[in-house]
N, C-alpha and C positions, 0 to 999 in steps of 0.2 A: 401369838400360837398355833407352833405346829396341829395341822390336821392330826395327825398319829398319833399328840398325847389328847388327843380327844378323843380318840379310838379307847386308849390303855385305858381314859377313864370308865368308861362304860364299860369298860370288860373286854377288848377281842383286841390281847395281847398277840400276837406274831411273832413265833419264837427264832432265835441267831442260831441256824443251822451248822454254823460251823464249830460251835462253842457247846455240842449235845455233848453231856459227857455223862456213860454207863453208871450208875452206883446203886446199890445192892437188890440188883435184877431188874432198876427200872433206869429209864432216860430222866436225865432232865437240865436244862437249860433254865437260857437267861432272854424275858421281852427285847427284842430288840430294838426298839425306841427307850421304853422305861425303865428297862433292868431290874423289873420282875422277874423274882425264882419260878421258874416255873418245874410240872414235872407231866411225863405222856400216861396219861391213864389209860387210854386203852389205842392202836393203833394211830397214829395221824391226832389224836385230839388231845392237846395240851390245856392244862388247866393251875392256876396259882396257887402255890404250896400255903395253907396251912402253917402260921406260927408262936406260936407263945408270947406274950408278952408282958414284962410285968406284974404277973400273978391277972390277969385281968380276964385271961382266958383265951379262948385260939377265936383271931382274928384274921382272914386273909390280905394279901400285901398286895393294893394297887388294887 
């Protein structure tokens, strides 16, 4: 098991800056290790996006 996957499991994702896109006035990207969708909530502060899943409510991916 890679150490990077362990840090992603603890919520410490690292964004892949080569594939950051601008969407609806904000920046979105993916984690370079696990692929979790991330959004920029403040300058240089990234957070995992909340998604709806099968009517069970809001859950965070990753």
